[in-house]
C-alpha positions as CSV (number, residue, x, y, z in Angstrom):
1,M,-2.9,-30.4,0.8
2,G,-5.3,-33.0,-0.7
3,P,-6.7,-33.3,-4.2
4,H,-9.9,-31.5,-3.3
5,S,-8.1,-28.4,-2.1
6,R,-5.9,-28.4,-5.2
7,R,-9.0,-28.2,-7.4
8,R,-10.6,-25.3,-5.6
9,P,-8.5,-22.5,-7.1
10,W,-9.6,-23.1,-10.7
11,G,-13.0,-21.3,-10.3
12,V,-11.3,-18.2,-8.8
13,L,-8.6,-18.3,-11.5
14,A,-11.3,-18.5,-14.2
15,G,-12.9,-15.5,-12.5
16,A,-9.6,-13.6,-12.7
17,L,-9.3,-14.3,-16.5
18,A,-13.0,-13.4,-16.9
19,G,-12.3,-10.1,-15.1
20,F,-9.5,-9.4,-17.5
21,V,-11.7,-10.1,-20.6
22,A,-14.6,-8.1,-19.2
23,I,-12.6,-5.1,-18.2
24,T,-10.7,-5.1,-21.5
25,W,-14.0,-5.3,-23.4
26,L,-15.8,-2.6,-21.4
27,V,-12.9,-0.1,-20.8
28,G,-9.9,-1.1,-22.8
29,W,-6.6,-3.0,-22.9
30,R,-4.8,-0.7,-20.4
31,Q,-7.4,-1.3,-17.7
32,G,-7.4,-5.0,-18.4
33,F,-3.7,-5.2,-18.0
34,L,-3.9,-3.1,-14.7
35,W,-6.5,-5.7,-13.4
36,A,-4.0,-8.4,-14.2
37,I,-1.2,-6.5,-12.4
38,G,-3.5,-6.0,-9.4
39,V,-4.1,-9.8,-9.3
40,G,-0.4,-10.2,-9.3
41,Y,-0.1,-7.8,-6.4
42,G,-2.6,-9.8,-4.4
43,L,-0.9,-13.1,-5.2
44,A,2.5,-11.8,-4.2
45,L,1.3,-10.2,-1.0
46,A,-1.0,-12.9,0.2
47,G,1.1,-15.8,-1.1
48,A,4.1,-14.8,1.0
49,A,2.3,-13.0,3.8
50,F,4.3,-9.9,2.8
51,G,3.4,-7.2,5.3
52,F,4.8,-3.7,5.5
53,T,3.1,-3.4,8.9
54,T,4.4,-6.7,10.2
55,G,7.9,-6.1,9.0
56,W,8.1,-2.9,10.9
57,R,6.5,-4.4,14.0
58,V,8.8,-7.4,14.0
59,W,11.8,-5.0,14.0
60,I,10.4,-2.8,16.8
61,T,9.5,-5.8,19.0
62,R,12.1,-8.4,18.2
63,R,14.9,-6.5,16.3
64,D,14.3,-8.9,13.4
65,A,15.2,-6.9,10.3
66,K,14.3,-9.4,7.5
67,G,10.9,-7.7,6.7
68,L,12.5,-4.3,6.4
69,W,15.4,-5.7,4.3
70,A,12.9,-7.3,1.9
71,Q,11.0,-4.0,1.6
72,F,14.3,-2.2,0.9
73,A,15.2,-4.8,-1.7
74,G,11.9,-4.4,-3.5
75,I,12.2,-0.6,-3.5
76,A,15.7,-0.9,-4.8
77,V,14.7,-3.1,-7.7
78,A,11.7,-0.9,-8.6
79,M,13.9,2.2,-8.3
80,G,16.6,0.8,-10.5
81,L,14.1,0.3,-13.3
82,S,11.7,3.2,-12.7
83,V,14.2,6.1,-12.3
84,P,15.7,5.6,-15.8
85,L,12.2,5.3,-17.3
86,L,11.1,8.6,-15.6
87,A,14.3,10.3,-16.8
88,T,13.8,9.3,-20.4
89,H,10.0,9.3,-20.7
90,P,8.4,12.6,-19.5
91,E,4.9,11.2,-20.1
92,L,5.4,9.0,-17.0
93,S,4.7,10.6,-13.6
94,A,6.4,10.0,-10.3
95,A,4.6,9.5,-6.9
96,N,5.3,13.1,-5.9
97,G,3.8,14.7,-2.9
98,P,4.1,18.3,-1.5
99,L,6.2,18.8,1.6
100,S,3.3,19.9,3.9
101,V,2.1,20.0,7.4
102,S,-0.5,17.4,6.4
103,L,2.4,15.1,5.3
104,L,4.0,15.3,8.7
105,V,0.8,14.8,10.7
106,G,-0.7,12.2,8.4
107,A,2.4,10.0,8.1
108,F,2.9,9.9,11.9
109,V,-0.7,9.1,12.6
110,F,-0.9,6.5,9.8
111,G,2.1,4.7,11.2
112,A,0.5,4.4,14.6
113,A,-3.0,3.5,13.3
114,M,-1.6,0.8,11.0
115,Q,-0.2,-1.1,13.9
116,V,-3.5,-1.1,15.8
117,A,-5.4,-2.1,12.7
118,D,-2.7,-4.7,11.8
119,G,-2.4,-3.5,8.2
120,C,-1.6,-0.6,5.9
121,G,-3.5,0.0,2.7
122,S,-2.2,-3.0,0.8
123,G,-2.2,-5.1,4.0
124,T,-5.9,-4.4,4.7
125,L,-6.8,-5.2,1.1
126,Y,-5.0,-8.5,0.8
127,K,-6.1,-9.7,4.3
128,A,-9.7,-8.7,3.5
129,G,-9.3,-10.8,0.3
130,L,-8.1,-13.7,2.5
131,G,-11.2,-13.3,4.6
132,H,-9.5,-12.1,7.7
133,P,-12.3,-10.9,9.9
134,V,-10.5,-7.8,11.3
135,S,-9.4,-6.6,7.9
136,V,-12.9,-7.2,6.5
137,A,-14.2,-4.9,9.3
138,V,-11.4,-2.4,8.8
139,L,-11.8,-2.0,5.1
140,P,-15.1,-0.1,5.0
141,A,-13.8,2.2,7.7
142,F,-10.7,2.8,5.6
143,V,-12.8,3.6,2.6
144,A,-14.8,6.1,4.7
145,G,-11.7,7.7,6.1
146,S,-10.1,8.0,2.7
147,F,-13.1,9.8,1.4
148,L,-13.2,12.2,4.3
149,G,-9.5,12.8,4.2
150,A,-9.5,13.8,0.6
151,S,-12.5,16.1,1.3
152,H,-10.6,17.9,4.0
153,L,-7.2,17.8,2.2
154,P,-7.4,21.4,0.8
155,A,-8.0,22.8,4.2
156,W,-5.0,20.9,5.6
157,L,-2.8,22.1,2.7
158,A,-3.8,25.7,3.6
159,L,-1.9,25.2,6.9
160,G,1.4,25.2,5.0
161,A,2.9,23.3,2.0
162,L,6.0,23.5,-0.1
163,P,6.0,22.2,-3.7
164,P,7.0,18.5,-4.3
165,V,10.7,17.8,-4.7
166,N,11.6,15.0,-7.1
167,L,15.2,13.9,-7.0
168,V,15.2,12.6,-10.6
169,Q,14.4,16.1,-11.8
170,A,16.6,17.9,-9.2
171,L,19.7,15.7,-9.4
172,G,19.4,13.5,-12.5
173,A,18.8,9.8,-12.8
174,A,22.4,8.6,-12.0
175,T,22.8,10.7,-8.9
176,T,19.4,9.8,-7.7
177,L,20.2,6.1,-7.9
178,V,23.5,6.5,-6.2
179,V,22.1,8.6,-3.4
180,Q,19.0,6.6,-2.7
181,L,20.5,3.2,-3.1
182,G,23.3,4.3,-0.8
183,A,20.7,5.5,1.8
184,L,18.9,2.1,1.6
185,A,22.2,0.2,2.0
186,L,23.1,2.4,5.0
187,L,19.8,1.8,6.6
188,A,20.0,-1.9,6.0
189,A,23.5,-2.0,7.5
190,L,22.3,0.0,10.5
191,L,19.5,-2.5,11.1
192,W,21.9,-5.4,10.9
193,W,24.2,-3.7,13.5
194,R,21.3,-2.9,15.8
195,S,19.7,-6.4,15.5
196,G,22.7,-8.1,17.1
197,Q,22.7,-10.7,14.3
198,R,26.3,-10.6,13.4
199,R,26.2,-13.6,11.1
200,L,24.5,-12.9,7.8
201,G,23.1,-16.4,7.5
202,A,21.3,-16.0,10.9
203,A,20.1,-12.6,9.9
204,F,18.5,-13.7,6.7
205,A,17.0,-16.8,8.2
206,S,14.6,-14.8,10.5
207,R,12.0,-16.4,12.6
208,W,8.8,-14.8,11.2
209,S,9.0,-15.4,7.5
210,G,10.6,-17.8,5.1
211,P,12.4,-17.2,1.8
212,A,9.1,-16.4,0.0
213,V,9.3,-12.9,1.3
214,W,12.3,-12.2,-1.0
215,W,10.5,-13.6,-4.0
216,A,7.4,-11.5,-3.1
217,A,9.6,-8.3,-2.9
218,L,11.0,-9.0,-6.4
219,A,7.5,-9.7,-7.8
220,L,6.1,-6.5,-6.3
221,A,9.0,-4.5,-7.7
222,L,8.5,-5.8,-11.2
223,L,4.7,-5.4,-11.0
224,A,5.2,-1.8,-9.8
225,V,7.4,-1.0,-12.8
226,A,4.8,-2.6,-15.1
227,N,2.1,-0.4,-13.3
228,L,4.2,2.7,-14.1
229,V,4.6,1.7,-17.7
230,V,1.0,0.7,-18.3
231,A,-0.8,3.3,-16.3
232,G,1.7,6.1,-16.7
233,Q,1.7,6.5,-12.9
234,P,3.1,4.5,-9.9
235,W,1.4,1.9,-7.9
236,G,-1.0,3.4,-5.4
237,I,-3.8,2.3,-3.1
238,V,-5.7,5.0,-1.2
239,Y,-7.1,7.2,-3.9
240,G,-9.1,4.3,-5.3
241,L,-10.6,3.6,-1.8
242,G,-11.5,7.2,-1.4
243,L,-13.2,7.2,-4.8
244,W,-15.3,4.1,-3.8
245,G,-16.4,6.1,-0.7
246,A,-17.3,9.1,-2.8
247,K,-19.3,7.0,-5.2
248,L,-21.2,5.4,-2.3
249,V,-22.0,8.9,-0.8
250,Q,-23.1,10.1,-4.2
251,A,-25.2,7.0,-4.7
252,V,-27.3,7.8,-1.6
253,G,-28.1,11.3,-3.0
254,V,-25.4,13.5,-1.6
255,D,-24.3,16.3,-4.0
256,L,-20.5,16.5,-3.9
257,S,-20.2,19.3,-6.5
258,G,-19.5,21.8,-3.8
259,D,-16.9,19.7,-2.0
260,A,-13.5,21.2,-1.8
261,F,-11.8,18.1,-3.3
262,W,-14.5,15.9,-4.8
263,G,-16.1,19.0,-6.4
264,Q,-13.1,19.7,-8.6
265,A,-13.5,19.1,-12.3
266,A,-11.2,16.1,-12.5
267,Q,-12.9,14.4,-9.5
268,Q,-16.4,15.2,-10.8
269,A,-15.5,13.6,-14.1
270,Q,-14.2,10.5,-12.3
271,L,-17.4,10.3,-10.2
272,R,-19.5,10.3,-13.4
273,A,-17.4,7.6,-15.0
274,T,-17.4,3.9,-14.1
275,V,-15.0,3.0,-11.3
276,L,-13.1,0.7,-13.8
277,T,-11.7,3.8,-15.6
278,D,-9.7,4.7,-12.5
279,N,-6.3,3.1,-12.5
280,T,-5.9,2.8,-8.8
281,S,-9.4,1.3,-8.3
282,V,-8.8,-1.4,-10.9
283,T,-5.5,-2.5,-9.3
284,D,-7.1,-2.4,-5.9
285,L,-9.9,-4.7,-7.1
286,G,-7.4,-7.0,-8.8
287,L,-5.4,-7.1,-5.5
288,L,-8.5,-8.3,-3.6
289,W,-9.1,-11.0,-6.2
290,G,-5.5,-12.1,-6.2
291,A,-5.5,-12.5,-2.5
292,L,-8.7,-14.6,-2.7
293,L,-6.9,-16.7,-5.4
294,A,-3.9,-17.2,-3.1
295,A,-6.2,-18.3,-0.2
296,R,-8.0,-20.8,-2.4
297,W,-4.7,-22.1,-3.9
298,R,-3.4,-22.8,-0.4
299,G,-6.7,-24.2,0.8
300,Q,-6.7,-21.5,3.5
301,G,-9.9,-20.6,5.3
302,A,-10.6,-17.4,7.2
303,P,-8.8,-17.4,10.5
304,A,-10.7,-17.5,13.8
305,V,-10.2,-14.3,15.7
306,R,-11.1,-13.7,19.3
307,L,-11.0,-10.0,20.3
308,S,-12.6,-8.0,23.0
309,A,-15.3,-5.5,22.1
310,R,-12.8,-2.8,22.9
311,A,-10.3,-4.3,20.5
312,W,-12.8,-4.6,17.7
313,A,-13.9,-1.0,18.2
314,A,-10.2,0.2,18.3
315,S,-9.5,-1.7,15.1
316,M,-12.4,-0.2,13.2
317,L,-11.5,3.3,14.5
318,A,-7.9,2.7,13.4
319,G,-9.2,1.9,9.9
320,L,-11.1,5.2,9.8
321,V,-7.9,7.0,10.9
322,L,-5.8,5.0,8.4
323,G,-7.9,6.2,5.5
324,Y,-8.1,9.8,6.7
325,S,-4.4,10.1,7.5
326,S,-3.2,8.4,4.3
327,R,-4.9,11.1,2.2
328,L,-3.3,13.9,4.3
329,A,0.1,12.2,3.8
330,F,-0.3,11.6,0.0
331,G,-0.2,7.8,0.3
332,C,0.3,4.8,2.4
333,N,3.2,2.3,2.6
334,V,2.7,1.7,-1.1
335,G,1.9,5.1,-2.6
336,A,4.2,7.2,-0.4
337,Y,6.9,4.9,0.9
338,F,7.4,2.2,-1.7
339,S,6.4,4.1,-4.9
340,G,7.5,7.5,-3.5
341,I,11.1,6.4,-2.9
342,A,11.2,4.2,-5.9
343,T,10.3,7.1,-8.2
344,G,12.6,9.7,-6.5
345,S,10.1,11.7,-4.4
346,L,11.6,13.4,-1.4
347,H,8.2,13.1,0.4
348,G,8.6,9.3,0.4
349,W,11.6,9.5,2.7
350,I,9.9,12.0,5.0
351,W,6.8,9.8,5.1
352,F,8.9,6.7,6.0
353,A,10.6,8.5,8.9
354,L,7.4,9.9,10.4
355,A,5.4,6.8,9.8
356,F,8.0,4.6,11.4
357,A,8.1,6.9,14.5
358,G,4.3,6.6,14.6
359,S,4.6,2.8,14.4
360,V,6.7,2.8,17.6
361,V,3.8,4.5,19.3
362,G,1.2,2.2,17.6
363,V,3.0,-0.9,18.9
364,R,2.6,0.3,22.4
365,L,-1.1,1.1,21.8
366,R,-1.6,-2.3,20.4
367,R,-0.2,-3.9,23.5
368,G,-2.4,-1.7,25.7
369,L,-5.4,-3.0,23.8
370,G,-4.4,-6.6,24.4
371,L,-3.6,-7.3,20.7
372,A,-0.9,-9.9,19.9
373,D,2.5,-8.8,18.5
């Protein structure tokens, strides 16, 4: 990397600092810190090419477990810090979701769609920040789908739902940590056994990603805990995207006061307020900026992509399905899987199982569309 490329990030870095100052001035310190946390998310994800979607696909297609192990490690660190905080500070909330028909359907469909779109919620955001053409096209579709999914969520819940189950409340902090850390360790061992990589050195030196993925997992875990402390709620992605869609619909003159979801008092208040007051929106915007900063720091331009018209259409349709299904499932790989398990929500484990099964189907669909593994 030459001197010119090393100078390029400073304007984007100045923009990140200006964003912190502006948001703090306009909304308050909490939102300013959430913007900074979001920038950190984007730097960690984009800097290490940390992909939930890719990690799952590499296991499905190559039996390379490193991506999943890194995710488990990040969840474990976040859990080890978050669970005691939740047990001792009732003002903090976990990423709880009801055990519903919508969870089962939404998680499975999301898992399949994210493989076709080559990104989950966080993956789509950070790749869009990097300027990846497919993710730039998928993001607006994701926003539209998240808006529609939230609008239809009450009808889906009417099909059947049990209350959320949080293990911290049901079992206590210590038992939750033992049970969940044991489950992650067991899964990690099973992946190692199934991978055929009997030497740990060979297993950790996987082919698709270097050591940066481990540092990214640690950074994401610590940032997620900071998110919980500052916002009072776990890291999430999809509510903010749905809110952007609702605000755009409202801006063109559509009255959402009678909508089953967006017409609720809390959502109406959010629609009347600036988007910067929404915790998830601020971290989403920061994530986009952090990814842009990572791209400029590395001197990385937008990659050239050659896809057939059918593949482009499938990717955008997958983006719409991603947004819709993530609302039915109460989160994506971040809000349901990472944050759900890290804060002791049973729905996070159910989401993971169904979404992974959906990803197996999604990988086959991806191959059928001529998209590279």
